[in-house]
C-alpha positions in Angstrom: 71.7 150.2 40.2 73.2 152.8 37.9 72.1 156.5 37.9 73.5 159.5 36.0 72.9 163.1 37.1 74.0 166.1 35.1 74.5 169.6 36.7 74.7 172.4 34.1 74.9 176.1 34.0 77.3 179.0 33.4 80.8 179.4 34.9 80.4 181.3 38.2 77.1 179.7 39.1 78.7 177.4 41.7 78.5 174.1 39.8 81.8 172.8 41.2 80.5 173.3 44.8 77.2 171.6 44.0 79.1 168.7 42.4 81.5 168.4 45.4 78.6 168.3 47.9 76.6 165.8 46.0 79.4 163.3 45.2 80.9 163.6 48.7 77.5 162.9 50.3 76.7 160.0 48.0 80.2 158.5 48.5 79.7 158.6 52.3 76.5 156.7 51.9 78.6 154.0 50.2 77.7 154.6 46.6 80.3 154.1 43.9 81.0 157.3 42.0 82.3 158.4 38.6 82.2 162.1 37.8 83.3 163.9 34.7 83.7 167.7 34.2 83.2 169.7 31.0 84.1 173.3 31.3 85.1 176.2 29.1 88.2 178.3 29.3 86.5 181.3 30.9 85.9 182.6 34.4 82.2 183.5 33.9 79.6 182.6 31.3 79.6 179.9 28.7 78.2 176.5 29.3 79.8 174.1 31.9 78.5 170.9 33.2 79.4 167.9 35.3 78.0 164.3 35.3 77.8 162.2 38.4 77.3 158.5 37.8 76.5 156.6 41.0 75.3 153.2 42.0 76.0 150.0 43.9 78.7 148.6 41.6 82.0 150.2 40.6 82.3 152.2 37.4 85.3 152.6 35.1 83.8 155.2 32.9 81.1 157.8 32.4 77.7 157.1 30.8 75.9 159.1 28.1 72.3 158.6 29.0 71.1 160.9 31.9 68.5 160.0 34.5 68.3 163.5 35.9 69.3 167.1 35.3 69.9 170.0 37.6 69.5 173.0 35.2 70.8 176.3 36.5 69.8 177.9 33.2 67.6 177.1 30.2 70.6 176.4 28.0 71.4 173.3 30.0 68.0 171.9 29.3 68.1 172.6 25.5 71.7 171.1 25.2 71.2 167.9 27.2 67.5 167.0 27.1 68.0 164.6 24.1 70.1 162.4 26.4 67.5 162.3 29.2 66.1 158.8 29.8 62.3 158.2 29.2 61.5 158.5 32.9 64.2 161.1 33.6 63.6 164.3 35.5 64.8 167.9 35.3 65.1 170.2 38.3 64.8 173.8 37.2 63.6 177.1 38.5 60.0 178.0 38.0 61.1 180.7 35.6 62.4 178.1 33.1 61.2 178.8 29.5 60.8 175.1 28.6 58.2 172.4 28.6 58.9 168.7 29.2 57.0 165.9 30.9 60.0 165.3 33.3 60.5 169.0 34.0 59.9 170.0 37.6 59.7 173.8 37.8 60.5 174.7 41.4 60.7 177.9 43.3 64.5 177.6 43.7 65.4 181.3 43.4 62.5 182.5 45.5 63.3 180.0 48.2 66.9 181.2 48.3 65.7 184.8 48.5 63.4 183.9 51.4 66.3 182.5 53.3 68.2 185.7 52.7 71.0 184.5 50.5 70.6 184.0 46.8 73.8 181.9 46.7 72.1 179.0 48.5 70.0 178.2 45.4 72.2 175.2 44.7 71.4 173.7 48.1 67.7 174.1 47.4 68.3 172.0 44.3 70.3 169.4 46.1 67.5 169.0 48.7 65.1 168.3 45.9 67.5 165.9 44.2 67.9 163.8 47.3 64.2 163.7 47.9 63.5 162.5 44.4 65.8 159.5 45.2 64.4 159.2 48.7 67.8 159.6 50.2 68.5 160.9 53.7 69.9 164.4 54.1 72.2 163.7 57.1 75.3 163.0 55.0 74.7 166.2 52.9 74.3 168.3 56.0 77.7 167.0 57.4 79.4 167.8 54.1 77.9 171.3 54.2 79.0 171.9 57.8 82.6 170.9 56.9 82.6 173.1 53.8 81.2 176.4 55.0 81.5 178.6 58.0 78.8 178.2 60.7 76.5 181.0 59.4 76.8 180.0 55.8 76.3 176.3 56.7 73.2 177.1 58.6 71.7 178.9 55.7 72.6 176.2 53.2 71.1 173.5 55.5 67.9 175.5 55.7 67.9 175.7 51.9 68.5 172.0 51.7 65.5 171.2 53.8 63.4 173.8 51.9 64.2 172.0 48.6 63.5 168.7 50.2 59.9 169.7 50.8 59.3 170.8 47.2 59.0 167.4 45.6 57.9 163.8 46.2 60.2 160.7 45.7 60.2 159.0 42.3 62.9 156.5 43.3 63.2 154.5 46.5 66.9 153.9 47.0 67.3 154.1 50.8 70.9 152.9 50.2 73.6 152.6 52.8 76.8 150.7 52.7 80.1 151.0 54.5 82.1 153.9 53.2 85.5 152.2 52.7 86.8 153.9 49.6 88.4 157.2 48.6 87.1 159.7 46.1 89.9 161.1 44.0 90.8 162.4 40.5 93.8 161.4 38.4 96.0 164.4 39.0 95.6 164.2 42.8 96.5 160.5 42.5 99.6 161.5 40.6 100.4 164.0 43.4 100.1 161.3 46.0 102.4 159.0 44.0 104.9 161.9 43.8 104.9 162.1 47.6 105.0 158.4 48.1 108.0 158.1 45.8 110.0 160.5 48.0 110.1 163.3 45.4 111.5 166.5 47.1 111.4 169.0 44.3 108.6 169.8 41.8 108.8 172.8 39.4 106.2 173.8 36.9 104.5 176.6 35.1 100.7 176.5 35.3 99.0 175.0 32.3 95.6 173.3 32.2 95.1 170.4 32.7 98.3 169.7 34.5 98.2 172.6 37.0 96.2 170.7 39.7 99.3 168.4 40.2 101.3 171.5 41.3 98.4 172.8 43.3 98.0 169.6 45.2 101.7 169.3 45.9 101.9 172.9 47.0 99.2 172.3 49.5 101.4 169.6 51.1 104.7 171.4 51.1 105.1 171.7 54.8 103.6 168.4 55.7 105.6 166.4 53.1 108.7 168.6 53.2 108.7 169.0 49.4 109.8 172.2 47.5 107.2 173.3 44.9 108.4 176.0 42.6 106.2 177.9 40.2 108.7 178.8 37.5 108.5 181.7 35.1 108.0 179.4 32.1 108.3 175.7 31.2 111.9 176.0 30.0 112.9 177.2 33.5 110.7 174.5 35.1 112.4 171.6 33.5 115.9 173.0 33.9 115.2 173.6 37.6 114.1 169.9 37.9 117.3 168.8 36.1 119.4 170.9 38.4 117.7 169.4 41.5 118.2 165.9 40.1 121.9 166.6 39.6 122.1 167.7 43.3 120.7 164.4 44.3 117.0 164.7 45.1 114.2 163.1 43.2 112.7 165.8 41.0 109.8 166.2 38.6 108.1 168.7 36.4 104.6 168.7 34.8 102.9 170.4 31.9 100.6 169.9 28.9 101.4 169.7 25.2 102.3 173.3 24.6 104.5 173.5 27.6 106.2 170.2 26.7 107.0 171.7 23.3 109.1 174.2 25.2 110.8 171.6 27.3 112.1 169.4 24.4 115.7 170.7 24.3 116.1 170.3 28.1 114.6 166.8 27.7 117.6 166.1 25.6 119.8 167.6 28.3 118.5 165.1 30.7 119.2 162.3 28.2 122.7 163.5 27.5 123.6 164.1 31.1 121.9 160.8 32.1 120.1 162.5 34.9 116.9 160.9 36.3 113.9 163.0 35.6 110.1 162.4 35.7 107.8 164.5 33.6 104.0 164.5 33.7 102.5 165.4 30.3 98.7 165.9 30.7 97.3 166.1 27.2 94.8 168.5 25.8 93.8 169.2 22.2 96.3 171.2 20.1 98.1 172.5 18.2 99.1 175.7 20.0 96.3 176.7 22.5 93.8 174.3 20.9 91.0 173.5 23.4 92.7 174.4 26.7 90.2 172.7 29.0 89.2 169.6 27.0 90.7 166.2 26.4 92.6 164.4 23.6 95.3 161.7 23.1 97.2 163.5 20.3 100.7 164.0 21.8 101.9 160.3 21.9 104.2 160.3 18.9 105.5 163.7 19.8 106.4 162.6 23.3 108.2 159.5 22.1 110.3 161.4 19.6 110.7 164.8 21.3 114.1 166.5 21.3 116.8 166.1 18.7 119.3 163.3 18.7 118.9 159.8 20.0 118.7 158.8 23.6 116.6 156.4 25.7 113.4 157.4 27.5 110.4 155.6 28.8 106.8 156.7 28.2 104.0 155.4 30.5 100.3 156.1 29.7 98.2 156.3 32.8 94.9 154.5 32.8 93.0 155.3 36.1 93.7 156.7 39.5 95.2 153.5 40.9 97.6 153.6 37.9 98.3 157.2 38.4 99.5 156.5 42.0 101.5 153.3 41.5 102.9 154.1 38.0 104.2 157.5 39.3 106.2 155.7 41.9 107.4 153.2 39.4 108.5 156.1 37.0 110.8 157.5 39.7 112.4 154.1 40.3 112.9 153.5 36.6 114.3 157.0 36.1 116.8 156.4 38.9 117.8 152.9 37.9 118.5 153.7 34.3 119.4 157.4 34.7 116.9 158.4 32.0 113.9 160.7 31.7 110.5 159.0 32.2 107.4 160.7 30.9 104.0 159.8 32.4 101.1 160.7 30.1 97.6 161.6 31.1 94.8 163.8 29.7 92.1 166.1 30.9 89.6 163.3 31.1 91.7 161.4 33.6 93.0 164.5 35.3 89.6 165.9 36.2 87.4 162.9 36.6 86.7 161.8 40.1 85.8 158.3 41.1 85.7 156.0 44.1 88.6 153.6 44.4 90.1 151.4 47.1 92.7 153.2 49.2 96.2 153.1 47.8 98.4 150.6 49.7 101.6 152.4 50.7 103.1 149.1 51.9 103.5 148.1 48.3 105.6 151.2 47.6 109.3 150.4 47.2 111.8 153.2 46.8 115.3 152.4 45.3 117.6 155.3 44.5 120.2 153.1 42.9 123.0 155.3 44.3 126.6 154.0 44.6 127.9 156.5 47.2 128.8 153.8 49.7 130.2 151.4 47.2 132.4 153.7 45.1 136.2 153.4 45.8 137.1 156.8 47.3 140.7 156.8 46.0 139.6 156.1 42.5 138.8 158.9 40.1 135.0 158.9 39.5 133.7 158.3 36.0 130.3 159.9 35.6 129.7 158.0 32.4 131.7 154.9 33.0 131.3 152.5 30.1 129.4 149.4 31.2 127.8 146.5 29.4 124.3 147.5 30.6 124.9 151.2 29.7 124.2 152.2 33.3 127.0 154.0 35.0 127.5 154.1 38.8 125.9 157.2 40.2 127.1 159.2 43.2 125.8 162.5 44.6 127.9 165.6 44.2 129.6 166.6 47.4 129.0 163.2 49.1 132.6 162.0 48.6 135.3 164.5 49.6 137.5 165.5 46.6 135.4 163.6 44.1 134.0 165.6 41.2 130.8 164.7 39.3 131.1 166.3 35.9 128.2 166.6 33.5 127.9 168.4 30.2 125.5 169.1 27.4 128.3 168.4 24.9 129.3 164.9 24.0 131.8 163.8 26.7 134.1 161.0 27.7 133.7 158.7 30.7 134.8 161.4 33.1 132.3 163.9 31.8 134.9 166.0 29.9 134.0 167.4 26.5 135.3 165.5 23.5 135.4 165.6 19.7 136.5 162.0 19.3 134.4 160.0 16.9 135.3 156.8 18.7 134.1 158.1 22.1 131.0 159.4 20.4 130.1 156.0 19.1 130.8 154.3 22.4 128.8 156.9 24.4 125.8 156.7 22.0 125.8 152.9 22.1 126.2 153.0 25.9 123.1 155.2 26.3 121.0 153.2 23.8 122.0 149.9 25.4 119.8 150.8 28.3 116.7 150.2 26.1 117.4 146.5 25.8 117.6 146.2 29.6 114.6 148.5 30.0 112.5 146.1 27.9 112.7 143.6 30.7 110.9 146.1 32.9 107.9 146.4 30.6 104.4 145.6 31.8 102.1 144.0 29.2 98.9 145.8 28.4 95.7 145.0 30.3 93.5 142.5 28.6 89.7 142.4 28.7 87.1 140.0 27.1 87.2 136.6 25.6 90.6 134.9 25.6 90.2 133.6 22.0 88.7 136.9 20.7 88.3 137.2 17.0 87.8 141.0 17.2 90.6 142.7 19.0 90.4 146.3 20.2 93.7 148.2 20.8 93.7 151.3 23.0 95.9 153.2 25.5 95.9 155.3 28.6 92.6 156.7 29.9 90.5 154.8 27.4 91.0 151.8 29.7 87.7 152.4 31.5 85.5 153.1 28.4 87.0 150.2 26.4 86.5 147.8 29.4 82.8 148.7 29.5 82.5 148.5 25.7 83.9 145.0 25.6 81.5 143.8 28.3 78.6 145.2 26.3 79.8 143.7 23.1 80.3 140.2 24.5 76.8 140.4 26.1 75.2 141.5 22.9 76.8 139.6 20.1 77.8 136.1 19.1 81.2 137.4 18.0 84.1 137.1 20.5 85.6 140.4 21.5 88.8 141.3 23.4 90.7 144.4 24.1 94.2 145.4 25.0 94.9 148.7 26.7 98.5 149.8 26.8 100.1 151.5 29.8 103.7 151.1 28.9 103.9 152.5 25.3 107.6 153.2 24.8 109.4 150.9 24.6 106.3 149.0 23.4 105.6 145.6 25.0 104.8 143.2 22.2 104.5 139.7 23.7 100.8 139.7 24.4 100.1 141.8 21.3 101.7 139.2 19.0 99.9 136.4 20.8 96.4 137.9 20.6 96.8 139.3 17.1 97.5 135.9 15.6 94.0 134.7 16.6 92.1 137.9 15.7 90.5 138.3 12.3 89.7 142.0 12.9 91.9 144.5 14.8 90.4 147.9 15.7 92.3 150.8 17.3 90.3 153.1 19.5 92.0 156.4 20.2 91.2 160.0 21.0 93.2 161.5 18.1 92.7 162.0 14.4 95.6 160.0 13.0 95.6 156.7 15.0 99.0 157.3 16.7 99.1 154.0 18.7 98.2 152.0 15.5 101.0 153.8 13.7 103.5 152.9 16.5 102.3 149.3 16.6 102.7 149.0 12.8 106.2 150.5 13.0 107.4 148.2 15.8 105.6 144.9 14.9 104.2 145.1 11.4 100.7 144.4 12.8 98.1 146.5 10.9 94.7 147.6 12.2 91.7 146.8 9.9 89.6 149.7 11.2 89.8 152.7 13.5 87.5 154.5 15.9 88.9 157.9 16.4 87.3 160.8 18.3 89.0 164.2 18.4 86.3 166.8 19.2 87.7 167.4 22.7 85.0 165.4 24.4 85.6 162.0 26.0 84.4 158.8 24.4 82.2 156.6 26.4 81.9 152.8 26.5 78.4 153.0 24.9 79.8 155.2 22.1 82.6 152.6 21.5 80.0 149.8 21.6 77.8 151.6 19.0 80.7 152.1 16.6 82.1 148.6 17.1 78.7 147.2 16.0 79.3 148.8 12.6 82.7 147.1 12.2 82.5 144.2 9.8 
């Protein structure tokens, strides 16, 4: 069972509310959900739409073909009708200037006016939608009662029933299963990971699509005892986080590509001062403003090389909501252990997509601050940057040990943190910092692998393409005699290479699938391992690539 519903209209027509009600009600009935959002950078007007995929099996991606459309304007019909399945339907107002065999012109507006509130037109449409699938309205009514005040809820429920009487069922789902999952998007999952990791300071400047991390954390400030600061710009945001880290709390900042561009000098400050820092970089198309509300994977090489000079960092590409939660916690632990900046990388597709997942298990969360306050000899002068074989110096919190100073500086410094011009000290300190990379490689998680173990055609991808690539490989292996496999990288810097070298030896064709124009992962793999991709599937129009789209393009690969 797999159905895909599109809701389309102009910004300001209430599509997000419609989407919330529909997916929440379906989720409570036990359906699996995967919802994507496509919206323009404007408050009103333009064309926005959401797609809600639901069924009785879990989904890891969106689907292109549509089974039904709720069209709040004629533009929605004209833009999306080509993707409607042969037996698909369209719910639209009776005033719609369009003809199609699946079009159901219904008195949506007049029904809403009769109820006395034109804003309930969406609930009339929802009532018709659920009747077409022969689904009970009780869960929808409960969601509406929770969402609106009593008077507004009463009107919307009346509208819901009115719409339910306008059509006859064309499907017979009558589906009900235990509601044992959570419905969450990637950025909220990051936010939960931030709280689970014990982060106590988050500073950021609003920038789509990273802003919802800050919004989520701000909504939990009192409950979770976390300070959330909206800074005046991204430069201030990262420097505030670095200051909080120096003071001893777990700290984080978040932004998108343009904001990260402003943070690069302070990223180097974190590297030079060896202060733990977690940064969320949620990508959107660039350069400059680019497509503010759309998706892309074009910042990878920039993130890996950002800031002048050489210092260790870790870059983790997030794959799905579960990954967002657990990898965020892991990022804090690694940042503390190695005293380095860790950048977790998402994109608009992952940030805004909602899906049903098993609840996160907080008993699996381990927090280790790697502090040496209790171990450090109190009558010994503290060396902030003590030379060690691993490159990791003992860390204590300023003010914890009476009379002990914790010196840090943006200039090159000696073991005590004092500024130096010594070439010998410079070499020792550079080597000390870079030695962490060798130890860090032992922490790396190999990429996820999908498909045939002895695959002759190997797909390479990273981050949020995990779901679409997984679906594509299943389609490929069910439709072809060729053996397909796929590796999706989460840890991307340093790059884990063990599984890659193993699978690449057996493959006759290697294809990188990325949402950028230059094949950035393929370039990094070539640089690190010498392995070349034979072909590339690259999409960079700001829209997410689906499993079916990858499948279609892979069938053209020789």
